C-alpha positions as a LaTeX table, in Angstrom:
\begin{tabular}{lrrr}
\hline
Residue & $x$ (\AA) & $y$ (\AA) & $z$ (\AA) \\
\hline
Met1 & $-34.05$ & $-10.02$ & 0.86 \\
Leu2 & $-32.40$ & $-9.83$ & $-2.41$ \\
Leu3 & $-33.28$ & $-11.49$ & $-5.66$ \\
Ile4 & $-30.67$ & $-11.33$ & $-8.27$ \\
Lys5 & $-31.88$ & $-12.17$ & $-11.76$ \\
Asn6 & $-30.20$ & $-13.12$ & $-15.05$ \\
Gly7 & $-26.88$ & $-12.78$ & $-14.25$ \\
Arg8 & $-23.85$ & $-14.90$ & $-15.04$ \\
Leu9 & $-22.67$ & $-16.60$ & $-11.96$ \\
Val10 & $-19.18$ & $-16.93$ & $-12.11$ \\
Asp11 & $-17.83$ & $-18.61$ & $-9.20$ \\
Pro12 & $-14.11$ & $-19.94$ & $-9.22$ \\
Gln13 & $-14.57$ & $-22.90$ & $-6.03$ \\
Ser14 & $-17.41$ & $-24.58$ & $-8.10$ \\
Gln15 & $-16.42$ & $-23.62$ & $-11.88$ \\
Thr16 & $-20.04$ & $-22.49$ & $-12.45$ \\
Asp17 & $-20.50$ & $-20.17$ & $-14.93$ \\
Gly18 & $-23.66$ & $-19.86$ & $-16.15$ \\
Ile19 & $-27.01$ & $-17.51$ & $-16.24$ \\
Tyr20 & $-28.44$ & $-17.92$ & $-12.52$ \\
Asp21 & $-30.99$ & $-16.26$ & $-10.10$ \\
Leu22 & $-29.51$ & $-16.01$ & $-6.60$ \\
Leu23 & $-31.56$ & $-15.16$ & $-3.51$ \\
Val24 & $-30.49$ & $-13.78$ & $-0.33$ \\
Asn25 & $-31.85$ & $-13.39$ & 2.66 \\
Asp26 & $-29.93$ & $-13.06$ & 6.35 \\
Gly27 & $-26.74$ & $-12.27$ & 5.23 \\
Lys28 & $-26.71$ & $-15.82$ & 3.30 \\
Ile29 & $-27.51$ & $-17.05$ & 0.02 \\
Ile30 & $-30.44$ & $-19.28$ & $-0.04$ \\
Ala31 & $-31.00$ & $-20.41$ & $-3.51$ \\
Ile32 & $-29.16$ & $-20.44$ & $-6.71$ \\
Gly33 & $-31.10$ & $-21.73$ & $-9.65$ \\
Lys34 & $-33.38$ & $-20.82$ & $-12.97$ \\
Asp35 & $-36.49$ & $-18.47$ & $-12.66$ \\
Leu36 & $-36.50$ & $-18.22$ & $-8.91$ \\
Lys37 & $-39.15$ & $-15.95$ & $-7.49$ \\
Glu38 & $-39.66$ & $-14.25$ & $-4.44$ \\
Asp39 & $-42.09$ & $-11.65$ & $-4.05$ \\
Gln40 & $-41.21$ & $-9.98$ & $-1.12$ \\
Ala41 & $-37.53$ & $-9.73$ & $-2.59$ \\
Glu42 & $-36.04$ & $-6.40$ & $-3.80$ \\
Val43 & $-34.76$ & $-7.24$ & $-7.33$ \\
Ile44 & $-31.98$ & $-6.66$ & $-8.81$ \\
Asp45 & $-31.50$ & $-7.47$ & $-12.63$ \\
Ala46 & $-28.16$ & $-8.20$ & $-13.48$ \\
Ser47 & $-28.58$ & $-8.83$ & $-17.39$ \\
Gly48 & $-25.13$ & $-8.42$ & $-18.96$ \\
Cys49 & $-23.58$ & $-8.50$ & $-16.21$ \\
Val50 & $-21.32$ & $-10.76$ & $-13.91$ \\
Val51 & $-22.17$ & $-12.10$ & $-10.49$ \\
Ala52 & $-19.26$ & $-13.23$ & $-8.94$ \\
Pro53 & $-18.10$ & $-13.72$ & $-5.16$ \\
Gly54 & $-17.11$ & $-10.71$ & $-3.81$ \\
Leu55 & $-13.81$ & $-9.69$ & $-4.07$ \\
Val56 & $-10.94$ & $-9.98$ & $-1.32$ \\
Asp57 & $-7.78$ & $-8.33$ & $-1.01$ \\
Ile58 & $-5.40$ & $-9.16$ & 1.51 \\
His59 & $-3.20$ & $-6.26$ & 1.44 \\
Val60 & $-4.19$ & $-2.95$ & 1.86 \\
His61 & $-3.02$ & 0.67 & 4.07 \\
Phe62 & $-5.82$ & 2.32 & 5.45 \\
Arg63 & $-3.44$ & 4.67 & 7.66 \\
Glu64 & $-5.70$ & 4.43 & 10.86 \\
Pro65 & $-4.03$ & 5.36 & 13.37 \\
Gly66 & $-1.65$ & 8.08 & 12.74 \\
Gln67 & $-2.13$ & 8.84 & 9.40 \\
Thr68 & $-5.99$ & 9.63 & 8.57 \\
His69 & $-4.97$ & 12.94 & 6.49 \\
Lys70 & $-3.91$ & 10.19 & 3.82 \\
Glu71 & $-7.18$ & 7.69 & 4.23 \\
Asp72 & $-8.67$ & 5.90 & 7.64 \\
Ile73 & $-10.76$ & 2.98 & 7.75 \\
His74 & $-14.09$ & 4.21 & 6.70 \\
Thr75 & $-13.05$ & 6.05 & 3.36 \\
Gly76 & $-10.87$ & 2.75 & 3.24 \\
Ala77 & $-13.77$ & 0.74 & 3.36 \\
Leu78 & $-15.81$ & 3.07 & 0.80 \\
Ala79 & $-13.10$ & 2.61 & $-1.75$ \\
Ala80 & $-13.34$ & $-1.00$ & $-1.14$ \\
Ala81 & $-16.87$ & $-1.52$ & $-1.83$ \\
Ala82 & $-16.56$ & 0.60 & $-5.09$ \\
Gly83 & $-13.84$ & $-1.63$ & $-6.78$ \\
Gly84 & $-16.36$ & $-4.69$ & $-5.74$ \\
Phe85 & $-14.00$ & $-6.06$ & $-2.16$ \\
Thr86 & $-16.10$ & $-6.95$ & 0.50 \\
Thr87 & $-12.91$ & $-8.88$ & 2.44 \\
Val88 & $-9.59$ & $-7.01$ & 3.16 \\
Val89 & $-6.47$ & $-7.26$ & 5.03 \\
Met90 & $-5.40$ & $-4.14$ & 6.84 \\
Met91 & $-1.41$ & $-4.00$ & 6.94 \\
Ala92 & 0.00 & $-2.89$ & 10.47 \\
Asn93 & 2.69 & 0.03 & 9.17 \\
Thr94 & 0.45 & 2.63 & 11.21 \\
Asn95 & 1.34 & 5.02 & 13.47 \\
Pro96 & 1.90 & 3.53 & 16.38 \\
Thr97 & 2.24 & 0.04 & 14.57 \\
Ile98 & 0.11 & $-2.49$ & 14.95 \\
Ser99 & 2.46 & $-4.49$ & 17.42 \\
Asp100 & 0.43 & $-5.13$ & 20.53 \\
Val101 & $-3.05$ & $-5.87$ & 22.03 \\
Glu102 & $-4.32$ & $-2.36$ & 22.57 \\
Thr103 & $-3.27$ & $-1.00$ & 19.43 \\
Leu104 & $-4.85$ & $-3.82$ & 17.67 \\
Thr105 & $-8.15$ & $-3.77$ & 19.42 \\
Glu106 & $-8.59$ & 0.03 & 18.66 \\
Val107 & $-8.20$ & $-0.71$ & 15.20 \\
Leu108 & $-10.48$ & $-3.47$ & 14.94 \\
Glu109 & $-13.33$ & $-1.91$ & 16.69 \\
Ser110 & $-12.76$ & 0.92 & 14.40 \\
Ala111 & $-13.15$ & $-1.57$ & 11.62 \\
Ser112 & $-16.25$ & $-3.30$ & 12.95 \\
Lys113 & $-18.68$ & 0.08 & 12.34 \\
Glu114 & $-17.80$ & $-0.24$ & 8.43 \\
Ala115 & $-20.18$ & $-2.29$ & 6.00 \\
Ile116 & $-17.48$ & $-4.72$ & 4.79 \\
His117 & $-15.11$ & $-7.20$ & 6.20 \\
Ile118 & $-11.91$ & $-5.77$ & 7.58 \\
Lys119 & $-9.52$ & $-7.46$ & 9.02 \\
Ser120 & $-6.08$ & $-6.97$ & 10.34 \\
Val121 & $-2.49$ & $-8.38$ & 10.44 \\
Ala122 & $-0.02$ & $-7.63$ & 13.31 \\
Thr123 & 3.75 & $-6.66$ & 13.15 \\
Ile124 & 6.33 & $-9.64$ & 13.03 \\
Thr125 & 8.59 & $-7.27$ & 15.24 \\
Thr126 & 8.08 & $-4.72$ & 17.85 \\
Asp127 & 7.31 & $-1.43$ & 15.85 \\
Phe128 & 9.25 & $-2.83$ & 13.04 \\
Asp129 & 12.74 & $-2.70$ & 15.21 \\
Gly130 & 13.61 & $-6.12$ & 13.04 \\
Glu131 & 14.37 & $-7.57$ & 16.19 \\
Asn132 & 11.97 & $-8.14$ & 18.99 \\
Leu133 & 9.22 & $-10.57$ & 17.84 \\
Thr134 & 5.60 & $-9.36$ & 18.69 \\
Asp135 & 3.65 & $-11.69$ & 21.12 \\
Phe136 & 2.07 & $-13.57$ & 18.45 \\
Glu137 & $-0.50$ & $-15.96$ & 20.76 \\
Gly138 & $-1.85$ & $-13.07$ & 22.39 \\
Leu139 & $-1.90$ & $-10.74$ & 19.34 \\
Leu140 & $-4.28$ & $-13.82$ & 17.58 \\
Ala141 & $-6.07$ & $-14.01$ & 20.68 \\
Ala142 & $-7.30$ & $-10.43$ & 19.91 \\
Gly143 & $-7.90$ & $-10.77$ & 16.48 \\
Ala144 & $-4.74$ & $-10.27$ & 14.25 \\
Val145 & $-5.21$ & $-12.75$ & 10.83 \\
Gly146 & $-1.39$ & $-12.76$ & 10.26 \\
Phe147 & 1.75 & $-10.57$ & 11.03 \\
Ser148 & 4.02 & $-8.77$ & 8.21 \\
Asp149 & 6.46 & $-5.71$ & 8.82 \\
Asp150 & 5.11 & $-4.50$ & 5.14 \\
Gly151 & 7.40 & $-1.72$ & 4.60 \\
Ile152 & 10.27 & $-2.84$ & 6.22 \\
Pro153 & 12.50 & $-6.02$ & 5.16 \\
Leu154 & 13.56 & $-8.38$ & 8.05 \\
Thr155 & 17.16 & $-7.77$ & 7.43 \\
Ser156 & 18.15 & $-10.43$ & 10.24 \\
Ser157 & 18.05 & $-14.64$ & 9.25 \\
Lys158 & 18.03 & $-15.20$ & 12.94 \\
Val159 & 15.04 & $-13.03$ & 13.65 \\
Leu160 & 13.41 & $-14.34$ & 10.54 \\
Lys161 & 13.88 & $-17.78$ & 11.63 \\
Glu162 & 12.46 & $-17.04$ & 14.86 \\
Ala163 & 9.47 & $-15.41$ & 13.51 \\
Met164 & 8.78 & $-18.37$ & 11.48 \\
Asp165 & 8.95 & $-21.10$ & 14.37 \\
Leu166 & 6.81 & $-18.80$ & 16.17 \\
Ala167 & 4.34 & $-18.73$ & 13.68 \\
Lys168 & 3.93 & $-22.23$ & 12.78 \\
Lys169 & 3.66 & $-22.95$ & 16.65 \\
Asn170 & 0.96 & $-20.55$ & 16.36 \\
Gly171 & $-0.54$ & $-22.00$ & 13.34 \\
Thr172 & $-0.17$ & $-18.85$ & 11.24 \\
Phe173 & 2.20 & $-17.62$ & 8.89 \\
Ile174 & 4.35 & $-14.21$ & 7.80 \\
Ser175 & 4.26 & $-12.16$ & 5.15 \\
Leu176 & 7.45 & $-10.59$ & 3.81 \\
His177 & 8.44 & $-7.05$ & 1.99 \\
Glu178 & 11.35 & $-8.40$ & 0.24 \\
Glu179 & 13.68 & $-5.60$ & $-0.48$ \\
Asp180 & 17.40 & $-5.66$ & 0.59 \\
Pro181 & 17.90 & $-2.20$ & 2.13 \\
Glu182 & 21.67 & $-3.23$ & 1.52 \\
Leu183 & 21.25 & $-3.67$ & $-1.99$ \\
Asn184 & 19.46 & $-0.86$ & $-3.38$ \\
Gly185 & 19.42 & 2.80 & $-3.82$ \\
Val186 & 16.66 & 5.15 & $-4.46$ \\
Leu187 & 13.22 & 3.41 & $-3.59$ \\
Gly188 & 10.30 & 3.29 & $-5.95$ \\
Leu189 & 12.59 & 3.86 & $-9.24$ \\
Asn190 & 13.71 & 0.90 & $-10.70$ \\
Glu191 & 17.22 & 0.97 & $-11.36$ \\
Asn192 & 17.59 & 1.16 & $-15.38$ \\
Ile193 & 15.14 & 4.11 & $-15.17$ \\
Ala194 & 16.50 & 5.76 & $-12.10$ \\
Glu195 & 20.15 & 5.63 & $-14.06$ \\
Lys196 & 18.75 & 6.80 & $-17.22$ \\
His197 & 16.77 & 9.83 & $-16.63$ \\
Phe198 & 17.54 & 10.42 & $-12.89$ \\
Gln199 & 20.95 & 9.77 & $-12.12$ \\
Val200 & 20.57 & 7.56 & $-9.44$ \\
Cys201 & 20.95 & 4.33 & $-8.06$ \\
Gly202 & 17.32 & 2.78 & $-7.48$ \\
Ala203 & 15.54 & $-0.70$ & $-6.41$ \\
Thr204 & 17.61 & $-3.47$ & $-7.54$ \\
Gly205 & 16.15 & $-6.71$ & $-8.98$ \\
Val206 & 18.55 & $-8.33$ & $-6.82$ \\
Ala207 & 17.70 & $-6.38$ & $-3.86$ \\
Glu208 & 14.48 & $-8.28$ & $-4.42$ \\
Tyr209 & 15.03 & $-11.70$ & $-5.42$ \\
Ser210 & 18.22 & $-12.39$ & $-3.57$ \\
Met211 & 16.04 & $-11.63$ & $-0.66$ \\
Ile212 & 13.01 & $-14.11$ & $-1.35$ \\
Ala213 & 16.05 & $-16.67$ & $-2.14$ \\
Arg214 & 17.37 & $-16.35$ & 1.51 \\
Asp215 & 13.85 & $-16.24$ & 3.03 \\
Val216 & 11.77 & $-19.42$ & 0.91 \\
Met217 & 15.10 & $-21.88$ & 1.99 \\
Ile218 & 14.64 & $-20.62$ & 5.19 \\
Ala219 & 10.91 & $-21.24$ & 4.97 \\
Tyr220 & 11.62 & $-24.41$ & 3.69 \\
Asp221 & 14.22 & $-25.60$ & 6.33 \\
Arg222 & 11.55 & $-24.79$ & 8.77 \\
Gln223 & 8.76 & $-26.17$ & 7.08 \\
Ala224 & 6.78 & $-22.83$ & 8.14 \\
Lys225 & 4.24 & $-21.44$ & 5.95 \\
Val226 & 5.28 & $-17.92$ & 3.84 \\
His227 & 3.79 & $-15.51$ & 1.79 \\
Ile228 & 5.70 & $-12.98$ & $-0.73$ \\
Gln229 & 4.22 & $-9.53$ & $-1.10$ \\
His230 & 3.98 & $-7.82$ & $-4.08$ \\
Leu231 & 6.68 & $-9.35$ & $-6.33$ \\
Ser232 & 7.78 & $-7.98$ & $-8.99$ \\
Lys233 & 10.92 & $-9.73$ & $-11.01$ \\
Ala234 & 11.37 & $-12.07$ & $-13.54$ \\
Glu235 & 13.64 & $-13.35$ & $-11.51$ \\
Ser236 & 11.31 & $-13.58$ & $-8.16$ \\
Val237 & 8.76 & $-15.60$ & $-10.15$ \\
Glu238 & 11.46 & $-18.41$ & $-10.55$ \\
Val239 & 12.73 & $-18.38$ & $-7.44$ \\
Val240 & 9.34 & $-18.59$ & $-6.06$ \\
Ala241 & 8.47 & $-21.93$ & $-8.64$ \\
Phe242 & 11.78 & $-23.46$ & $-7.36$ \\
Ala243 & 10.97 & $-23.04$ & $-3.66$ \\
Gln244 & 7.26 & $-24.69$ & $-4.26$ \\
Lys245 & 9.02 & $-27.77$ & $-6.21$ \\
Leu246 & 10.93 & $-28.44$ & $-3.50$ \\
Gly247 & 7.58 & $-28.54$ & $-1.33$ \\
Ala248 & 8.21 & $-25.14$ & 0.53 \\
Gln249 & 5.00 & $-23.92$ & 1.88 \\
Val250 & 5.46 & $-20.73$ & $-0.12$ \\
Thr251 & 2.95 & $-18.71$ & $-1.80$ \\
Ala252 & 2.83 & $-15.20$ & $-3.55$ \\
Glu253 & 0.84 & $-12.17$ & $-4.49$ \\
Val254 & 0.96 & $-9.56$ & $-7.17$ \\
Ala255 & $-0.12$ & $-6.10$ & $-7.62$ \\
Pro256 & $-1.75$ & $-4.81$ & $-10.70$ \\
Gln257 & $-0.06$ & $-2.27$ & $-11.55$ \\
His258 & 2.82 & $-4.75$ & $-12.11$ \\
Phe259 & 1.31 & $-7.31$ & $-14.78$ \\
Ser260 & $-0.23$ & $-3.58$ & $-16.49$ \\
Lys261 & 2.62 & $-1.14$ & $-16.70$ \\
Thr262 & 6.24 & $-0.64$ & $-16.84$ \\
Glu263 & 8.96 & 1.51 & $-15.26$ \\
Gln264 & 7.83 & 4.10 & $-18.15$ \\
Leu265 & 4.90 & 4.83 & $-16.73$ \\
Leu266 & 7.00 & 6.90 & $-13.98$ \\
Leu267 & 7.65 & 9.01 & $-17.03$ \\
Glu268 & 4.38 & 9.77 & $-18.01$ \\
Lys269 & 2.71 & 10.27 & $-14.71$ \\
Gly270 & 5.25 & 11.08 & $-12.31$ \\
Ala271 & 5.01 & 10.30 & $-8.31$ \\
Asn272 & 1.83 & 8.49 & $-8.98$ \\
Ala273 & 3.31 & 5.73 & $-10.45$ \\
Lys274 & 6.20 & 5.67 & $-7.93$ \\
Met275 & 5.69 & 2.48 & $-5.43$ \\
Asn276 & 7.67 & $-0.31$ & $-3.58$ \\
Pro277 & 8.87 & $-2.30$ & $-5.48$ \\
Pro278 & 8.73 & $-0.23$ & $-8.39$ \\
Leu279 & 7.21 & $-0.87$ & $-11.77$ \\
Arg280 & 10.03 & $-3.05$ & $-13.93$ \\
Leu281 & 10.71 & $-3.64$ & $-17.54$ \\
Glu282 & 8.31 & $-5.35$ & $-19.70$ \\
Ser283 & 10.16 & $-8.50$ & $-19.66$ \\
Asp284 & 9.23 & $-8.62$ & $-15.94$ \\
Arg285 & 5.54 & $-7.56$ & $-16.32$ \\
Lys286 & 5.33 & $-10.37$ & $-18.80$ \\
Ala287 & 6.97 & $-12.72$ & $-16.16$ \\
Val288 & 4.66 & $-12.01$ & $-13.29$ \\
Ile289 & 1.75 & $-12.45$ & $-15.88$ \\
Glu290 & 3.52 & $-16.12$ & $-16.91$ \\
Gly291 & 3.68 & $-16.52$ & $-13.04$ \\
Leu292 & 0.19 & $-15.85$ & $-13.02$ \\
Lys293 & $-1.21$ & $-18.49$ & $-15.33$ \\
Ser294 & 0.79 & $-21.14$ & $-13.86$ \\
Gly295 & $-0.03$ & $-20.52$ & $-10.56$ \\
Val296 & 3.12 & $-20.00$ & $-9.07$ \\
Ile297 & 1.63 & $-16.59$ & $-8.06$ \\
Ser298 & $-1.65$ & $-17.20$ & $-6.68$ \\
Val299 & $-2.97$ & $-14.02$ & $-4.99$ \\
Ile300 & $-3.69$ & $-10.14$ & $-6.56$ \\
Ala301 & $-3.50$ & $-7.85$ & $-4.17$ \\
Thr302 & $-3.78$ & $-4.11$ & $-4.07$ \\
Asp303 & $-1.00$ & $-2.83$ & $-2.05$ \\
His304 & $-3.29$ & 0.05 & $-1.81$ \\
Ala305 & $-1.42$ & 3.11 & $-0.52$ \\
Pro306 & $-2.86$ & 6.33 & $-0.53$ \\
His307 & $-0.93$ & 9.65 & 0.22 \\
His308 & $-2.26$ & 12.72 & 0.19 \\
Gln309 & $-1.68$ & 15.22 & $-3.24$ \\
Asp310 & 0.69 & 17.52 & $-1.43$ \\
Glu311 & 2.94 & 14.76 & $-0.68$ \\
Lys312 & 3.20 & 13.16 & $-3.82$ \\
Asn313 & 2.93 & 16.58 & $-5.74$ \\
Val314 & 6.49 & 17.29 & $-5.07$ \\
Ala315 & 8.90 & 18.92 & $-7.80$ \\
Asp316 & 11.54 & 16.22 & $-7.21$ \\
Val317 & 10.37 & 12.15 & $-7.63$ \\
Thr318 & 12.74 & 10.96 & $-5.93$ \\
Gln319 & 11.63 & 12.61 & $-2.88$ \\
Ala320 & 8.06 & 11.68 & $-3.02$ \\
Pro321 & 6.58 & 8.81 & $-0.75$ \\
Ser322 & 5.87 & 5.53 & $-2.88$ \\
Gly323 & 2.46 & 4.09 & $-3.39$ \\
Met324 & $-0.92$ & 4.50 & $-4.87$ \\
Thr325 & $-4.49$ & 4.00 & $-4.41$ \\
Gly326 & $-5.75$ & 0.42 & $-5.84$ \\
Leu327 & $-8.98$ & $-0.39$ & $-4.57$ \\
Glu328 & $-11.08$ & 1.17 & $-7.28$ \\
Thr329 & $-9.05$ & 0.15 & $-9.98$ \\
Ser330 & $-8.16$ & $-3.30$ & $-9.49$ \\
Leu331 & $-11.15$ & $-4.98$ & $-11.05$ \\
Ser332 & $-10.78$ & $-3.35$ & $-14.23$ \\
Leu333 & $-7.08$ & $-3.74$ & $-14.32$ \\
Gly334 & $-7.19$ & $-7.48$ & $-14.29$ \\
Leu335 & $-9.76$ & $-7.41$ & $-16.79$ \\
Thr336 & $-8.36$ & $-5.58$ & $-19.26$ \\
His337 & $-5.06$ & $-6.63$ & $-19.30$ \\
Leu338 & $-5.17$ & $-10.25$ & $-18.00$ \\
Val339 & $-8.92$ & $-11.56$ & $-19.58$ \\
Ser340 & $-9.21$ & $-9.26$ & $-22.24$ \\
Asp341 & $-5.57$ & $-9.72$ & $-23.52$ \\
Gly342 & $-5.99$ & $-13.45$ & $-23.34$ \\
His343 & $-3.65$ & $-14.35$ & $-20.70$ \\
Leu344 & $-6.52$ & $-15.59$ & $-17.95$ \\
Ser345 & $-10.12$ & $-16.80$ & $-18.28$ \\
Leu346 & $-12.27$ & $-14.27$ & $-16.08$ \\
Ser347 & $-12.94$ & $-17.70$ & $-13.70$ \\
Glu348 & $-8.90$ & $-17.67$ & $-13.36$ \\
Leu349 & $-9.00$ & $-14.06$ & $-12.14$ \\
Leu350 & $-11.96$ & $-14.16$ & $-9.85$ \\
Glu351 & $-9.74$ & $-17.46$ & $-8.22$ \\
Lys352 & $-6.57$ & $-14.89$ & $-8.07$ \\
Met353 & $-8.92$ & $-12.00$ & $-6.40$ \\
Ala354 & $-11.59$ & $-13.83$ & $-4.21$ \\
Tyr355 & $-10.91$ & $-17.35$ & $-4.04$ \\
Asn356 & $-7.35$ & $-17.96$ & $-3.19$ \\
Pro357 & $-6.56$ & $-14.87$ & $-1.02$ \\
Ala358 & $-9.62$ & $-16.17$ & 1.06 \\
Gln359 & $-8.06$ & $-19.76$ & 1.12 \\
Leu360 & $-4.80$ & $-18.09$ & 2.16 \\
Tyr361 & $-6.53$ & $-16.88$ & 5.20 \\
Gly362 & $-8.99$ & $-19.36$ & 5.95 \\
Phe363 & $-11.98$ & $-16.76$ & 5.43 \\
Asp364 & $-15.39$ & $-18.21$ & 4.87 \\
Ala365 & $-15.21$ & $-15.82$ & 1.60 \\
Gly366 & $-14.45$ & $-16.28$ & $-1.83$ \\
Tyr367 & $-17.80$ & $-18.17$ & $-3.78$ \\
Leu368 & $-20.83$ & $-18.18$ & $-4.68$ \\
Ala369 & $-23.11$ & $-21.88$ & $-2.80$ \\
Glu370 & $-26.66$ & $-22.15$ & $-1.59$ \\
Gly371 & $-26.26$ & $-21.69$ & 2.25 \\
Gly372 & $-22.58$ & $-19.41$ & 1.74 \\
Pro373 & $-21.84$ & $-16.03$ & 2.59 \\
Ala374 & $-24.32$ & $-13.17$ & 0.62 \\
Asp375 & $-20.96$ & $-11.84$ & $-0.43$ \\
Ile376 & $-21.56$ & $-10.55$ & $-3.97$ \\
Val377 & $-19.84$ & $-8.26$ & $-6.64$ \\
Ile378 & $-21.97$ & $-7.53$ & $-9.62$ \\
Phe379 & $-19.90$ & $-6.07$ & $-12.99$ \\
Asp380 & $-20.35$ & $-5.44$ & $-16.35$ \\
Pro381 & $-17.14$ & $-6.76$ & $-17.56$ \\
Asp382 & $-17.40$ & $-5.16$ & $-21.29$ \\
Ala383 & $-18.15$ & $-1.45$ & $-20.03$ \\
Ser384 & $-15.68$ & 0.90 & $-20.93$ \\
Arg385 & $-14.72$ & 3.43 & $-18.62$ \\
Val386 & $-12.35$ & 6.11 & $-18.58$ \\
Val387 & $-10.67$ & 6.29 & $-14.60$ \\
Gly388 & $-11.94$ & 9.85 & $-13.28$ \\
Ser389 & $-10.29$ & 11.81 & $-10.25$ \\
Asp390 & $-13.50$ & 11.05 & $-8.14$ \\
Phe391 & $-12.24$ & 8.45 & $-6.05$ \\
Ala392 & $-14.40$ & 7.04 & $-2.96$ \\
Ser393 & $-10.74$ & 6.90 & $-1.43$ \\
Lys394 & $-9.37$ & 10.29 & 0.39 \\
Ala395 & $-6.46$ & 9.83 & $-2.00$ \\
Gly396 & $-6.28$ & 10.41 & $-5.61$ \\
Asn397 & $-2.54$ & 9.03 & $-6.61$ \\
Ser398 & $-3.51$ & 6.77 & $-9.02$ \\
Pro399 & $-1.50$ & 6.80 & $-11.96$ \\
Phe400 & $-4.39$ & 5.20 & $-14.05$ \\
Ile401 & $-6.66$ & 8.50 & $-13.92$ \\
Gly402 & $-7.76$ & 9.64 & $-17.75$ \\
Glu403 & $-7.34$ & 5.60 & $-18.68$ \\
Ser404 & $-10.00$ & 3.65 & $-20.64$ \\
Leu405 & $-10.35$ & 0.32 & $-18.74$ \\
Lys406 & $-12.62$ & $-2.64$ & $-19.01$ \\
Gly407 & $-15.07$ & $-2.90$ & $-16.54$ \\
Gln408 & $-17.58$ & $-1.26$ & $-14.06$ \\
Val409 & $-18.79$ & $-2.32$ & $-10.77$ \\
Lys410 & $-22.46$ & $-1.92$ & $-10.70$ \\
Tyr411 & $-23.51$ & $-3.61$ & $-7.12$ \\
Thr412 & $-21.36$ & $-4.66$ & $-3.80$ \\
Ile413 & $-23.28$ & $-7.02$ & $-1.57$ \\
Cys414 & $-21.54$ & $-7.68$ & 1.63 \\
Gln415 & $-23.67$ & $-10.33$ & 4.12 \\
Gly416 & $-26.79$ & $-9.36$ & 1.94 \\
Asn417 & $-26.66$ & $-5.66$ & 2.27 \\
Ile418 & $-25.89$ & $-3.19$ & $-0.84$ \\
Val419 & $-22.75$ & $-1.95$ & 0.29 \\
Tyr420 & $-22.09$ & 0.43 & $-3.07$ \\
Arg421 & $-24.04$ & 0.72 & $-6.19$ \\
Ser422 & $-22.93$ & 2.66 & $-9.10$ \\
\hline
\end{tabular}
């Protein structure tokens, strides 16, 4: 039994924002009120801290099976807990890919041993071949929560339409990585900086927003639910907004990197700042923030993509793999670049990092209420911390190492158990 005292409870579902105590027992919140007492409970004094729903990240790469030198489910879970996350959704670009029930079952069995809630999508097409749809019905029955070929765009509009129809038939949705390979050059480098500093063709904006335009309009036609992953361009925000106004069932996410930094970071931090889609221009950074403010972008997701240091530490940045770790810096980036800068309220940030992603998948998570799950994060929103390299993740490929950010997670509680304390 836990008694959390004197914390500022911020719950985006009920719009509660005030000083309350929480009493937790058997994985549930059994009481929220003032001056609660329980002699048998372990007491956490949350004075000066925010008590919020455990964060929910719907886009992580834990690299198991097949790439566990980068990360595995256990170290990924530790990183999530350190970042305040109590629920995560793994992507399926493992080796082998999560394209069949056998692989999915193996992954979920490993995930079930961890102290946080770990879900997984399955691939849309078999082994990312872009042609043959997987067994949506069988994979859902085996525990998949959705479908994505994240990392590989679906280039065939015919296959995309069929995937939307199959998802709709099975009461689910597909999540899409939007970068048309025929309009792109070197991935991970924004086109401007790629041409100016590396003398190569980089990742173009039109590769992203033209594919989003195609896909949201097919979703509109099929009346299918579609989620756009990690959009990064100003035009992409406008395209999604247009589709939503038409009535398309389209949602979108942004990674913290894209509302925090621009392509300039690549020159400062090298390969650790390389990701797909790449960091863009200041105008794009401002546009995705406006998308968050308007609600066009309803979810913040880390795209946590760990890589081994030897893979990132190459002389030619164009040859380094794309992706950066994100779970242990995400909340701080939101507090620093969204809340502190006056773009979002704290409740609005938590809505996009907890309540909305939970609602998208139908998880019983992302809120604090009597009788609800005791998945809780306690953090000091005003604490200043310099990001170190001592991540719980196996990987340290973060361009934010050495940067001073706001916010420090003090406790992460999942199902009533303390799974992280600083």
